[in-house]
C-alpha positions as CSV (number, residue, x, y, z in Angstrom):
1,M,0.0,0.0,0.0
2,K,1.0,3.6,-0.6
3,I,-0.4,5.4,2.4
4,L,-1.0,9.1,3.1
5,W,-0.7,9.2,6.9
6,G,-2.4,12.2,8.7
7,I,-1.8,13.0,12.3
8,S,-4.1,15.5,14.0
9,G,-3.3,15.4,17.7
10,S,-4.0,13.3,20.7
11,F,-0.4,13.8,21.8
12,C,-0.7,11.0,24.4
13,S,-1.3,8.6,21.5
14,M,1.9,9.4,19.5
15,K,4.0,6.6,20.9
16,A,1.3,4.1,19.9
17,T,1.0,5.8,16.5
18,L,4.7,5.5,15.8
19,K,4.6,1.9,16.7
20,Q,1.9,1.4,14.0
21,V,3.9,3.4,11.5
22,D,6.8,1.1,12.2
23,H,4.6,-2.0,11.8
24,M,3.3,-0.8,8.4
25,K,6.8,0.0,7.2
26,Q,8.0,-3.5,8.3
27,K,5.2,-4.9,6.2
28,G,6.6,-3.1,3.2
29,H,4.2,-0.2,2.8
30,T,5.3,3.3,1.9
31,M,4.1,6.3,3.7
32,D,4.0,10.1,3.4
33,F,2.9,12.2,6.3
34,V,0.7,15.3,6.7
35,L,0.4,17.0,10.0
36,S,-2.0,19.4,11.6
37,D,-0.6,22.7,12.7
38,H,-0.6,21.8,16.3
39,V,1.3,18.5,15.7
40,Y,3.8,20.2,13.6
41,E,4.5,23.1,15.9
42,L,3.8,22.2,19.6
43,D,6.0,20.7,22.2
44,T,4.1,18.7,24.8
45,R,4.8,16.8,27.9
46,F,4.8,13.6,25.8
47,Q,7.5,14.8,23.3
48,T,8.8,17.8,21.5
49,S,7.6,18.4,18.0
50,Q,11.1,18.0,16.6
51,V,11.5,14.5,18.1
52,L,8.2,13.5,16.6
53,K,9.1,15.0,13.2
54,D,12.5,13.3,13.2
55,A,10.9,10.0,13.9
56,L,8.4,10.4,11.1
57,L,11.0,11.5,8.6
58,S,12.9,8.2,9.2
59,Y,9.9,6.4,7.5
60,T,9.6,8.5,4.4
61,E,11.7,10.1,1.6
62,K,9.4,13.1,1.4
63,E,9.2,16.2,3.5
64,L,6.4,16.3,6.1
65,M,3.4,18.2,4.7
66,H,1.9,20.8,7.0
67,T,0.9,23.7,4.7
68,L,-2.1,24.1,2.4
69,S,0.2,24.5,-0.6
70,A,2.1,21.3,0.2
71,V,-1.0,19.2,0.0
72,E,-2.5,20.8,-3.1
73,T,-0.7,18.4,-5.5
74,I,-2.1,15.3,-3.8
75,S,-5.1,15.3,-6.1
76,L,-3.0,15.7,-9.2
77,H,-1.1,12.6,-8.7
78,N,-3.8,10.5,-7.1
79,D,-1.3,7.8,-6.2
80,Y,-2.2,6.9,-2.6
81,D,-4.2,3.8,-2.0
82,L,-5.7,5.1,1.2
83,M,-5.3,7.6,4.0
84,V,-4.7,6.8,7.6
85,L,-5.9,9.5,9.9
86,C,-4.3,8.4,13.2
87,P,-4.7,9.7,15.7
88,C,-7.8,11.7,14.9
89,T,-9.1,14.1,17.5
90,A,-12.7,15.0,18.1
91,G,-11.9,18.5,16.7
92,S,-10.5,17.2,13.5
93,L,-13.4,14.8,13.1
94,A,-15.9,17.5,13.7
95,K,-14.4,19.7,11.0
96,L,-14.2,16.8,8.6
97,V,-17.8,15.8,8.9
98,H,-18.9,19.4,8.5
99,G,-16.7,20.1,5.4
100,I,-14.3,22.5,7.1
101,Y,-10.9,22.1,5.4
102,D,-9.0,24.9,7.0
103,N,-5.6,23.3,7.5
104,A,-3.3,21.0,5.5
105,L,-4.5,17.8,7.2
106,L,-8.1,18.4,6.5
107,L,-7.5,19.6,3.0
108,A,-5.6,16.3,2.4
109,C,-8.7,14.4,3.7
110,K,-10.9,16.4,1.3
111,T,-8.6,15.4,-1.6
112,M,-8.8,11.7,-0.7
113,L,-12.6,11.9,-0.5
114,R,-12.7,13.7,-3.9
115,N,-10.6,10.8,-5.3
116,Q,-12.9,8.3,-3.6
117,K,-10.2,6.8,-1.6
118,P,-10.8,5.2,1.8
119,I,-9.8,7.0,5.0
120,V,-8.9,4.8,8.0
121,I,-9.6,6.7,11.2
122,G,-7.9,6.0,14.5
123,Y,-10.2,8.0,16.9
124,A,-8.9,9.3,20.2
125,S,-11.1,11.7,22.2
126,N,-11.8,12.5,25.8
127,D,-15.3,13.6,24.6
128,G,-16.2,10.8,22.2
129,L,-19.3,9.9,24.1
130,G,-20.1,13.5,25.0
131,I,-20.7,16.3,22.6
132,G,-18.3,14.6,20.2
133,A,-20.7,11.6,19.8
134,L,-22.8,13.5,17.3
135,N,-19.9,14.0,15.0
136,L,-18.8,10.4,15.5
137,A,-22.3,9.3,14.4
138,M,-22.1,11.4,11.3
139,A,-18.7,10.1,10.4
140,L,-19.8,6.5,10.8
141,Q,-22.3,7.1,8.0
142,N,-19.7,8.2,5.4
143,K,-18.9,5.4,3.0
144,Y,-15.3,6.4,2.7
145,F,-14.5,6.4,6.5
146,Y,-13.4,3.2,8.1
147,F,-12.8,3.2,11.9
148,I,-10.2,1.3,13.7
149,P,-12.3,-0.4,16.4
150,F,-12.6,1.7,19.5
151,A,-13.6,1.4,23.2
152,Q,-13.9,3.5,26.3
153,D,-10.5,3.7,27.8
154,D,-11.2,4.9,31.4
155,I,-14.8,4.3,32.5
156,V,-14.1,5.6,36.0
157,H,-12.2,8.9,35.5
158,K,-13.2,9.7,31.8
159,P,-16.4,7.9,31.0
160,N,-16.9,9.9,27.8
161,S,-13.4,9.0,26.5
162,L,-12.9,6.7,23.5
163,I,-9.7,5.4,22.0
164,S,-9.0,3.1,19.1
165,D,-7.4,-0.3,19.5
166,W,-4.2,0.7,17.6
167,E,-3.2,-2.9,17.1
168,L,-6.1,-3.3,14.7
169,L,-4.9,-0.7,12.3
170,Y,-3.5,-3.1,9.7
171,E,-6.6,-5.2,9.6
172,T,-8.8,-2.1,9.4
173,A,-6.7,-0.9,6.4
174,E,-6.9,-4.2,4.6
175,Q,-10.7,-4.2,5.0
176,A,-11.0,-0.5,4.0
177,L,-9.2,-1.3,0.7
178,M,-12.1,-3.7,0.0
179,H,-14.6,-1.1,1.2
180,Q,-15.5,-3.0,4.3
181,Q,-15.5,-1.9,7.9
182,L,-13.6,-4.2,10.2
183,Q,-16.1,-5.6,12.8
184,P,-16.9,-5.4,15.5
185,I,-16.3,-1.7,15.5
186,L,-16.8,-1.5,19.3
187,A,-13.7,-3.1,20.7
188,R,-13.7,-5.0,23.9
189,K,-11.4,-3.6,26.5
190,E,-10.6,-4.9,29.9
191,H,-11.2,-2.4,32.7
192,S,-9.7,-2.5,36.1
């Protein structure tokens, strides 16, 4: 697969995301990356932006895309098999389902939709079962969106929080290429 990989935030999920990037690379897939403004610019308690960018650059031969002009050529080439949007925050998902393409990451998603290519979404939101649930429901109806199965990740302290089971990314991508949603979409998670 030739994958366009978008990263929108959920900084606590970056370590798991990089593990999946590595897994896909080991399986022989090629990847280019497009980052949201926050991911490209912000240092967090989880890592600096430069550490993350350096890690991603080790998996691609292209520059990291983070500007509108950088992603404008994606539709001209139309050479990606699918897009992985992982992690995907509630904010990015909300903009996506409402057609707001105001940054490089979301414009890349628009391009993939225009080219009728699948987008595999790795959802990570502290508000997935709160106000974000409406946008999640809308996204589940889009025929080009395929979700990595997700579950509540902390039912005691964050009962509205949802997170994808990152280990199911590869299987979800394989199914998405056949225009099928990996099931069950609600993952089972053991809670303490």
